[in-house]
PQR file of N, CA, C, O and H, with PARSE charges and radii, in Angstrom:
ATOM      1  N   UNK A   1    -146.965 109.392  81.915 -0.4000 1.5000
ATOM      2  CA  UNK A   1    -145.966 109.053  81.411 -0.0000 2.0000
ATOM      3  C   UNK A   1    -145.841 110.177  79.878  0.5500 1.7000
ATOM      4  O   UNK A   1    -145.399 111.318  79.747 -0.5500 1.4000
ATOM      5  N   UNK A   2    -146.343 109.386  79.087 -0.4000 1.5000
ATOM      6  CA  UNK A   2    -146.486 109.992  77.991 -0.0000 2.0000
ATOM      7  C   UNK A   2    -145.978 111.946  77.621  0.5500 1.7000
ATOM      8  O   UNK A   2    -145.446 112.515  76.668 -0.5500 1.4000
ATOM      9  H   UNK A   2    -146.703 108.458  79.193  0.4000 1.0000
ATOM     10  N   UNK A   3    -146.447 112.334  78.798 -0.4000 1.5000
ATOM     11  CA  UNK A   3    -146.189 113.805  78.651 -0.0000 2.0000
ATOM     12  C   UNK A   3    -144.772 114.481  78.866  0.5500 1.7000
ATOM     13  O   UNK A   3    -144.292 115.571  78.553 -0.5500 1.4000
ATOM     14  H   UNK A   3    -146.879 111.872  79.572  0.4000 1.0000
ATOM     15  N   UNK A   4    -144.238 113.172  79.648 -0.4000 1.5000
ATOM     16  CA  UNK A   4    -142.835 113.521  80.373 -0.0000 2.0000
ATOM     17  C   UNK A   4    -141.786 113.513  79.249  0.5500 1.7000
ATOM     18  O   UNK A   4    -140.912 114.354  79.037 -0.5500 1.4000
ATOM     19  H   UNK A   4    -144.628 112.287  79.902  0.4000 1.0000
ATOM     20  N   UNK A   5    -142.120 112.127  78.420 -0.4000 1.5000
ATOM     21  CA  UNK A   5    -141.755 112.158  77.441 -0.0000 2.0000
ATOM     22  C   UNK A   5    -141.972 112.664  76.477  0.5500 1.7000
ATOM     23  O   UNK A   5    -141.498 111.993  75.560 -0.5500 1.4000
ATOM     24  H   UNK A   5    -142.830 111.444  78.592  0.4000 1.0000
ATOM     25  N   UNK A   6    -142.809 114.166  75.887 -0.4000 1.5000
ATOM     26  CA  UNK A   6    -143.048 114.774  75.106 -0.0000 2.0000
ATOM     27  C   UNK A   6    -142.117 115.871  75.541  0.5500 1.7000
ATOM     28  O   UNK A   6    -141.425 116.500  74.741 -0.5500 1.4000
ATOM     29  H   UNK A   6    -143.194 114.711  76.632  0.4000 1.0000
ATOM     30  N   UNK A   7    -142.126 116.070  76.789 -0.4000 1.5000
ATOM     31  CA  UNK A   7    -141.389 117.522  77.586 -0.0000 2.0000
ATOM     32  C   UNK A   7    -140.065 117.091  77.525  0.5500 1.7000
ATOM     33  O   UNK A   7    -139.334 117.830  76.867 -0.5500 1.4000
ATOM     34  H   UNK A   7    -142.689 115.559  77.439  0.4000 1.0000
ATOM     35  N   UNK A   8    -139.540 116.094  78.028 -0.4000 1.5000
ATOM     36  CA  UNK A   8    -137.930 116.447  78.201 -0.0000 2.0000
ATOM     37  C   UNK A   8    -137.380 114.848  76.999  0.5500 1.7000
ATOM     38  O   UNK A   8    -136.311 114.303  77.275 -0.5500 1.4000
ATOM     39  H   UNK A   8    -140.135 115.493  78.562  0.4000 1.0000
ATOM     40  N   UNK A   9    -138.361 114.215  75.589 -0.4000 1.5000
ATOM     41  CA  UNK A   9    -137.547 113.510  75.402 -0.0000 2.0000
ATOM     42  C   UNK A   9    -136.445 113.824  74.961  0.5500 1.7000
ATOM     43  O   UNK A   9    -135.507 113.066  75.209 -0.5500 1.4000
ATOM     44  H   UNK A   9    -139.229 114.658  75.365  0.4000 1.0000
ATOM     45  N   UNK A  10    -136.169 115.239  74.037 -0.4000 1.5000
ATOM     46  CA  UNK A  10    -134.768 115.534  73.308 -0.0000 2.0000
ATOM     47  C   UNK A  10    -133.926 115.534  74.000  0.5500 1.7000
ATOM     48  O   UNK A  10    -132.783 115.323  73.595 -0.5500 1.4000
ATOM     49  H   UNK A  10    -136.931 115.855  73.835  0.4000 1.0000
ATOM     50  N   UNK A  11    -134.340 115.882  75.877 -0.4000 1.5000
ATOM     51  CA  UNK A  11    -133.195 115.993  76.494 -0.0000 2.0000
ATOM     52  C   UNK A  11    -132.204 114.901  76.850  0.5500 1.7000
ATOM     53  O   UNK A  11    -131.040 114.613  76.573 -0.5500 1.4000
ATOM     54  H   UNK A  11    -135.268 116.054  76.206  0.4000 1.0000
ATOM     55  N   UNK A  12    -133.278 114.386  77.653 -0.4000 1.5000
ATOM     56  CA  UNK A  12    -133.344 112.564  77.281 -0.0000 2.0000
ATOM     57  C   UNK A  12    -132.283 112.278  76.439  0.5500 1.7000
ATOM     58  O   UNK A  12    -131.098 112.281  76.774 -0.5500 1.4000
ATOM     59  H   UNK A  12    -134.223 114.620  77.878  0.4000 1.0000
ATOM     60  N   UNK A  13    -132.727 112.030  75.335 -0.4000 1.5000
ATOM     61  CA  UNK A  13    -131.789 111.586  74.080 -0.0000 2.0000
ATOM     62  C   UNK A  13    -130.593 112.820  73.485  0.5500 1.7000
ATOM     63  O   UNK A  13    -130.283 112.525  72.331 -0.5500 1.4000
ATOM     64  H   UNK A  13    -133.689 112.027  75.063  0.4000 1.0000
ATOM     65  N   UNK A  14    -130.251 113.420  73.715 -0.4000 1.5000
ATOM     66  CA  UNK A  14    -128.998 114.424  73.742 -0.0000 2.0000
ATOM     67  C   UNK A  14    -128.623 114.218  74.980  0.5500 1.7000
ATOM     68  O   UNK A  14    -127.470 114.591  74.762 -0.5500 1.4000
ATOM     69  H   UNK A  14    -130.503 113.660  74.652  0.4000 1.0000
ATOM     70  N   UNK A  15    -128.602 113.914  76.223 -0.4000 1.5000
ATOM     71  CA  UNK A  15    -127.924 113.755  77.046 -0.0000 2.0000
ATOM     72  C   UNK A  15    -127.712 112.086  76.674  0.5500 1.7000
ATOM     73  O   UNK A  15    -126.648 111.983  76.063 -0.5500 1.4000
ATOM     74  H   UNK A  15    -129.539 113.611  76.400  0.4000 1.0000
ATOM     75  N   UNK A  16    -128.117 111.271  76.777 -0.4000 1.5000
ATOM     76  CA  UNK A  16    -127.495 109.631  76.283 -0.0000 2.0000
ATOM     77  C   UNK A  16    -126.699 109.715  75.541  0.5500 1.7000
ATOM     78  O   UNK A  16    -125.620 109.178  75.790 -0.5500 1.4000
ATOM     79  H   UNK A  16    -128.981 111.354  77.274  0.4000 1.0000
ATOM     80  N   UNK A  17    -126.936 110.591  74.023 -0.4000 1.5000
ATOM     81  CA  UNK A  17    -125.541 110.554  73.081 -0.0000 2.0000
ATOM     82  C   UNK A  17    -124.214 111.267  73.750  0.5500 1.7000
ATOM     83  O   UNK A  17    -123.145 110.748  73.427 -0.5500 1.4000
ATOM     84  H   UNK A  17    -127.813 111.027  73.821  0.4000 1.0000
ATOM     85  N   UNK A  18    -124.153 112.446  74.683 -0.4000 1.5000
ATOM     86  CA  UNK A  18    -123.304 112.886  74.866 -0.0000 2.0000
ATOM     87  C   UNK A  18    -122.346 112.150  75.919  0.5500 1.7000
ATOM     88  O   UNK A  18    -121.116 112.107  75.902 -0.5500 1.4000
ATOM     89  H   UNK A  18    -125.021 112.868  74.945  0.4000 1.0000
ATOM     90  N   UNK A  19    -123.324 111.525  76.933 -0.4000 1.5000
ATOM     91  CA  UNK A  19    -122.926 110.657  78.005 -0.0000 2.0000
ATOM     92  C   UNK A  19    -122.376 109.300  76.866  0.5500 1.7000
ATOM     93  O   UNK A  19    -121.378 108.790  77.376 -0.5500 1.4000
ATOM     94  H   UNK A  19    -124.324 111.560  76.947  0.4000 1.0000
ATOM     95  N   UNK A  20    -122.694 108.684  75.676 -0.4000 1.5000
ATOM     96  CA  UNK A  20    -121.990 107.798  75.237 -0.0000 2.0000
ATOM     97  C   UNK A  20    -120.869 108.115  74.673  0.5500 1.7000
ATOM     98  O   UNK A  20    -120.005 107.242  74.763 -0.5500 1.4000
ATOM     99  H   UNK A  20    -123.505 109.099  75.262  0.4000 1.0000
ATOM    100  N   UNK A  21    -120.454 109.481  73.877 -0.4000 1.5000
ATOM    101  CA  UNK A  21    -119.646 109.749  73.613 -0.0000 2.0000
ATOM    102  C   UNK A  21    -118.037 109.842  74.693  0.5500 1.7000
ATOM    103  O   UNK A  21    -116.847 109.529  74.662 -0.5500 1.4000
ATOM    104  H   UNK A  21    -121.155 110.190  73.803  0.4000 1.0000
ATOM    105  N   UNK A  22    -118.900 110.396  75.427 -0.4000 1.5000
ATOM    106  CA  UNK A  22    -117.973 110.867  76.540 -0.0000 2.0000
ATOM    107  C   UNK A  22    -117.614 109.026  77.480  0.5500 1.7000
ATOM    108  O   UNK A  22    -116.882 109.082  78.469 -0.5500 1.4000
ATOM    109  H   UNK A  22    -119.867 110.651  75.452  0.4000 1.0000
ATOM    110  N   UNK A  23    -117.893 108.323  77.269 -0.4000 1.5000
ATOM    111  CA  UNK A  23    -117.821 106.733  77.739 -0.0000 2.0000
ATOM    112  C   UNK A  23    -116.686 106.273  76.933  0.5500 1.7000
ATOM    113  O   UNK A  23    -115.537 106.099  77.339 -0.5500 1.4000
ATOM    114  H   UNK A  23    -118.487 108.278  76.466  0.4000 1.0000
ATOM    115  N   UNK A  24    -117.307 106.026  75.290 -0.4000 1.5000
ATOM    116  CA  UNK A  24    -116.506 106.000  74.528 -0.0000 2.0000
ATOM    117  C   UNK A  24    -114.938 106.061  74.405  0.5500 1.7000
ATOM    118  O   UNK A  24    -114.063 105.287  74.017 -0.5500 1.4000
ATOM    119  H   UNK A  24    -118.240 106.168  74.960  0.4000 1.0000
ATOM    120  N   UNK A  25    -114.993 107.556  75.000 -0.4000 1.5000
ATOM    121  CA  UNK A  25    -113.467 108.249  74.712 -0.0000 2.0000
ATOM    122  C   UNK A  25    -112.759 107.937  75.902  0.5500 1.7000
ATOM    123  O   UNK A  25    -111.562 107.663  75.825 -0.5500 1.4000
ATOM    124  H   UNK A  25    -115.704 108.185  75.315  0.4000 1.0000
ATOM    125  N   UNK A  26    -113.304 107.944  76.908 -0.4000 1.5000
ATOM    126  CA  UNK A  26    -112.763 107.424  78.564 -0.0000 2.0000
ATOM    127  C   UNK A  26    -111.934 105.659  77.849  0.5500 1.7000
ATOM    128  O   UNK A  26    -110.776 105.288  77.653 -0.5500 1.4000
ATOM    129  H   UNK A  26    -114.277 108.167  76.971  0.4000 1.0000
ATOM    130  N   UNK A  27    -113.216 105.070  77.682 -0.4000 1.5000
ATOM    131  CA  UNK A  27    -112.553 104.075  77.165 -0.0000 2.0000
ATOM    132  C   UNK A  27    -111.664 103.375  76.332  0.5500 1.7000
ATOM    133  O   UNK A  27    -111.394 102.176  76.263 -0.5500 1.4000
ATOM    134  H   UNK A  27    -114.157 105.372  77.841  0.4000 1.0000
ATOM    135  N   UNK A  28    -111.131 104.669  75.514 -0.4000 1.5000
ATOM    136  CA  UNK A  28    -110.184 104.629  74.336 -0.0000 2.0000
ATOM    137  C   UNK A  28    -109.210 104.927  75.248  0.5500 1.7000
ATOM    138  O   UNK A  28    -108.432 103.978  75.344 -0.5500 1.4000
ATOM    139  H   UNK A  28    -111.350 105.643  75.570  0.4000 1.0000
ATOM    140  N   UNK A  29    -108.962 105.725  75.864 -0.4000 1.5000
ATOM    141  CA  UNK A  29    -107.827 106.427  76.508 -0.0000 2.0000
ATOM    142  C   UNK A  29    -107.267 105.365  77.460  0.5500 1.7000
ATOM    143  O   UNK A  29    -106.070 105.446  77.737 -0.5500 1.4000
ATOM    144  H   UNK A  29    -109.594 106.496  75.785  0.4000 1.0000
ATOM    145  N   UNK A  30    -108.094 104.248  78.060 -0.4000 1.5000
ATOM    146  CA  UNK A  30    -107.487 103.457  79.173 -0.0000 2.0000
ATOM    147  C   UNK A  30    -107.413 102.278  78.491  0.5500 1.7000
ATOM    148  O   UNK A  30    -107.075 101.268  79.108 -0.5500 1.4000
ATOM    149  H   UNK A  30    -109.066 104.182  77.835  0.4000 1.0000
ATOM    150  N   UNK A  31    -107.709 102.217  77.145 -0.4000 1.5000
ATOM    151  CA  UNK A  31    -107.361 100.783  76.015 -0.0000 2.0000
ATOM    152  C   UNK A  31    -105.886 101.357  75.689  0.5500 1.7000
ATOM    153  O   UNK A  31    -105.070 100.451  75.858 -0.5500 1.4000
ATOM    154  H   UNK A  31    -107.983 103.037  76.644  0.4000 1.0000
ATOM    155  N   UNK A  32    -105.323 102.463  75.313 -0.4000 1.5000
ATOM    156  CA  UNK A  32    -104.080 102.785  74.766 -0.0000 2.0000
ATOM    157  C   UNK A  32    -103.215 102.767  76.221  0.5500 1.7000
ATOM    158  O   UNK A  32    -102.037 102.413  76.196 -0.5500 1.4000
ATOM    159  H   UNK A  32    -105.985 103.199  75.176  0.4000 1.0000
ATOM    160  N   UNK A  33    -103.842 103.156  77.452 -0.4000 1.5000
ATOM    161  CA  UNK A  33    -102.995 102.908  78.060 -0.0000 2.0000
ATOM    162  C   UNK A  33    -102.223 101.749  78.268  0.5500 1.7000
ATOM    163  O   UNK A  33    -101.000 101.670  78.153 -0.5500 1.4000
ATOM    164  H   UNK A  33    -104.799 103.443  77.472  0.4000 1.0000
ATOM    165  N   UNK A  34    -103.104 100.744  78.620 -0.4000 1.5000
ATOM    166  CA  UNK A  34    -102.951  99.136  78.885 -0.0000 2.0000
ATOM    167  C   UNK A  34    -102.388  98.502  77.553  0.5500 1.7000
ATOM    168  O   UNK A  34    -102.020  97.330  77.634 -0.5500 1.4000
ATOM    169  H   UNK A  34    -104.097 100.808  78.714  0.4000 1.0000
ATOM    170  N   UNK A  35    -102.283  99.129  76.363 -0.4000 1.5000
ATOM    171  CA  UNK A  35    -101.127  98.759  75.314 -0.0000 2.0000
ATOM    172  C   UNK A  35    -100.084  99.703  75.466  0.5500 1.7000
ATOM    173  O   UNK A  35     -99.754 100.317  74.452 -0.5500 1.4000
ATOM    174  H   UNK A  35    -102.582 100.081  76.297  0.4000 1.0000
ATOM    175  N   UNK A  36     -99.554  99.919  76.430 -0.4000 1.5000
ATOM    176  CA  UNK A  36     -98.416 100.532  76.491 -0.0000 2.0000
ATOM    177  C   UNK A  36     -98.299 101.779  75.419  0.5500 1.7000
ATOM    178  O   UNK A  36     -97.176 102.062  75.002 -0.5500 1.4000
ATOM    179  H   UNK A  36     -99.822  99.420  77.254  0.4000 1.0000
ATOM    180  N   UNK A  37     -99.636 102.653  74.892 -0.4000 1.5000
ATOM    181  CA  UNK A  37     -99.030 104.075  74.183 -0.0000 2.0000
ATOM    182  C   UNK A  37     -99.409 105.197  75.199  0.5500 1.7000
ATOM    183  O   UNK A  37     -99.617 104.858  76.364 -0.5500 1.4000
ATOM    184  H   UNK A  37    -100.548 102.424  75.231  0.4000 1.0000
ATOM    185  N   UNK A  38     -99.502 106.368  74.881 -0.4000 1.5000
ATOM    186  CA  UNK A  38     -99.583 107.076  75.081 -0.0000 2.0000
ATOM    187  C   UNK A  38    -101.063 107.698  75.374  0.5500 1.7000
ATOM    188  O   UNK A  38    -101.854 106.846  74.969 -0.5500 1.4000
ATOM    189  H   UNK A  38     -99.333 106.643  73.935  0.4000 1.0000
ATOM    190  N   UNK A  39    -101.449 108.296  75.658 -0.4000 1.5000
ATOM    191  CA  UNK A  39    -103.136 108.612  76.070 -0.0000 2.0000
ATOM    192  C   UNK A  39    -103.462 109.570  74.937  0.5500 1.7000
ATOM    193  O   UNK A  39    -104.393 109.389  74.152 -0.5500 1.4000
ATOM    194  H   UNK A  39    -100.806 108.988  75.987  0.4000 1.0000
ATOM    195  N   UNK A  40    -102.435 110.846  74.902 -0.4000 1.5000
ATOM    196  CA  UNK A  40    -102.490 111.966  74.262 -0.0000 2.0000
ATOM    197  C   UNK A  40    -101.871 112.608  73.502  0.5500 1.7000
ATOM    198  O   UNK A  40    -101.935 113.776  73.119 -0.5500 1.4000
ATOM    199  H   UNK A  40    -101.679 110.994  75.540  0.4000 1.0000
ATOM    200  N   UNK A  41    -100.791 111.166  73.132 -0.4000 1.5000
ATOM    201  CA  UNK A  41     -99.295 111.973  72.308 -0.0000 2.0000
ATOM    202  C   UNK A  41     -98.323 112.435  72.841  0.5500 1.7000
ATOM    203  O   UNK A  41     -98.388 113.521  73.417 -0.5500 1.4000
ATOM    204  H   UNK A  41    -100.739 110.216  73.443  0.4000 1.0000
ATOM    205  N   UNK A  42     -96.951 111.564  72.761 -0.4000 1.5000
ATOM    206  CA  UNK A  42     -95.798 111.923  73.198 -0.0000 2.0000
ATOM    207  C   UNK A  42     -95.304 113.295  73.497  0.5500 1.7000
ATOM    208  O   UNK A  42     -94.931 114.024  74.416 -0.5500 1.4000
ATOM    209  H   UNK A  42     -96.899 110.681  72.293  0.4000 1.0000
ATOM    210  N   UNK A  43     -95.518 113.242  72.168 -0.4000 1.5000
ATOM    211  CA  UNK A  43     -94.613 115.114  71.495 -0.0000 2.0000
ATOM    212  C   UNK A  43     -94.865 115.904  72.344  0.5500 1.7000
ATOM    213  O   UNK A  43     -93.901 116.613  72.635 -0.5500 1.4000
ATOM    214  H   UNK A  43     -95.821 112.650  71.421  0.4000 1.0000
ATOM    215  N   UNK A  44     -96.227 116.197  73.158 -0.4000 1.5000
ATOM    216  CA  UNK A  44     -96.430 117.874  74.345 -0.0000 2.0000
ATOM    217  C   UNK A  44     -96.255 116.828  75.639  0.5500 1.7000
ATOM    218  O   UNK A  44     -96.542 117.296  76.741 -0.5500 1.4000
ATOM    219  H   UNK A  44     -97.010 115.621  72.921  0.4000 1.0000
ATOM    220  N   UNK A  45     -95.868 115.643  75.581 -0.4000 1.5000
ATOM    221  CA  UNK A  45     -95.473 114.931  76.971 -0.0000 2.0000
ATOM    222  C   UNK A  45     -94.654 115.618  78.091  0.5500 1.7000
ATOM    223  O   UNK A  45     -93.537 115.168  77.837 -0.5500 1.4000
ATOM    224  H   UNK A  45     -95.635 115.263  74.686  0.4000 1.0000
ATOM    225  N   UNK A  46     -94.491 116.448  79.204 -0.4000 1.5000
ATOM    226  CA  UNK A  46     -93.511 116.629  80.144 -0.0000 2.0000
ATOM    227  C   UNK A  46     -92.247 115.024  80.170  0.5500 1.7000
ATOM    228  O   UNK A  46     -91.023 114.937  80.079 -0.5500 1.4000
ATOM    229  H   UNK A  46     -95.399 116.814  79.410  0.4000 1.0000
ATOM    230  N   UNK A  47     -93.191 114.160  80.315 -0.4000 1.5000
ATOM    231  CA  UNK A  47     -92.035 113.244  80.602 -0.0000 2.0000
ATOM    232  C   UNK A  47     -91.896 111.991  79.221  0.5500 1.7000
ATOM    233  O   UNK A  47     -91.709 110.822  79.559 -0.5500 1.4000
ATOM    234  H   UNK A  47     -94.185 114.231  80.390  0.4000 1.0000
ATOM    235  N   UNK A  48     -91.982 112.273  77.985 -0.4000 1.5000
ATOM    236  CA  UNK A  48     -91.926 111.855  77.077 -0.0000 2.0000
ATOM    237  C   UNK A  48     -90.347 110.970  76.889  0.5500 1.7000
ATOM    238  O   UNK A  48     -90.155 109.973  76.193 -0.5500 1.4000
ATOM    239  H   UNK A  48     -92.133 113.223  77.711  0.4000 1.0000
ATOM    240  N   UNK A  49     -89.482 111.607  77.635 -0.4000 1.5000
ATOM    241  CA  UNK A  49     -87.874 110.762  77.424 -0.0000 2.0000
ATOM    242  C   UNK A  49     -88.344 109.809  78.249  0.5500 1.7000
ATOM    243  O   UNK A  49     -88.609 108.739  77.701 -0.5500 1.4000
ATOM    244  H   UNK A  49     -89.638 112.417  78.201  0.4000 1.0000
ATOM    245  N   UNK A  50     -88.574 109.911  79.727 -0.4000 1.5000
ATOM    246  CA  UNK A  50     -88.591 108.697  80.472 -0.0000 2.0000
ATOM    247  C   UNK A  50     -90.002 107.900  80.200  0.5500 1.7000
ATOM    248  O   UNK A  50     -89.816 106.719  80.495 -0.5500 1.4000
ATOM    249  H   UNK A  50     -88.358 110.780  80.171  0.4000 1.0000
ATOM    250  N   UNK A  51     -91.110 108.081  79.823 -0.4000 1.5000
ATOM    251  CA  UNK A  51     -92.124 107.434  79.933 -0.0000 2.0000
ATOM    252  C   UNK A  51     -92.165 106.045  79.313  0.5500 1.7000
ATOM    253  O   UNK A  51     -92.687 105.129  79.948 -0.5500 1.4000
ATOM    254  H   UNK A  51     -91.260 109.040  79.583  0.4000 1.0000
ATOM    255  N   UNK A  52     -91.547 105.800  77.880 -0.4000 1.5000
ATOM    256  CA  UNK A  52     -91.306 104.286  77.319 -0.0000 2.0000
ATOM    257  C   UNK A  52     -89.783 104.033  77.087  0.5500 1.7000
ATOM    258  O   UNK A  52     -89.240 103.707  76.032 -0.5500 1.4000
ATOM    259  H   UNK A  52     -91.123 106.544  77.364  0.4000 1.0000
ATOM    260  N   UNK A  53     -89.212 104.258  78.316 -0.4000 1.5000
ATOM    261  CA  UNK A  53     -87.410 103.776  78.550 -0.0000 2.0000
ATOM    262  C   UNK A  53     -87.262 102.155  78.558  0.5500 1.7000
ATOM    263  O   UNK A  53     -87.913 101.404  79.285 -0.5500 1.4000
ATOM    264  H   UNK A  53     -89.653 104.522  79.173  0.4000 1.0000
ATOM    265  N   UNK A  54     -86.532 101.862  77.854 -0.4000 1.5000
ATOM    266  CA  UNK A  54     -86.270 100.380  77.944 -0.0000 2.0000
ATOM    267  C   UNK A  54     -85.079 100.171  78.946  0.5500 1.7000
ATOM    268  O   UNK A  54     -83.963 100.689  78.912 -0.5500 1.4000
ATOM    269  H   UNK A  54     -86.003 102.472  77.264  0.4000 1.0000
ATOM    270  N   UNK A  55     -85.703  99.106  80.020 -0.4000 1.5000
ATOM    271  CA  UNK A  55     -84.131  98.939  80.507 -0.0000 2.0000
ATOM    272  C   UNK A  55     -83.057  98.001  80.326  0.5500 1.7000
ATOM    273  O   UNK A  55     -81.967  98.199  80.860 -0.5500 1.4000
ATOM    274  H   UNK A  55     -86.610  98.685  80.047  0.4000 1.0000
TER
END
């Protein structure tokens, strides 16, 4: 087991960090969408005129 950690410890650590960053980014996008905000900004969205229309 110690040999495995010596060989792959860095890879496991970097993978865990990357997965955490990606997960946090996805959660932020989902949270903004649930609050009624655009995920990436309305200025470049093709539906910017229809997205937040008030009926």
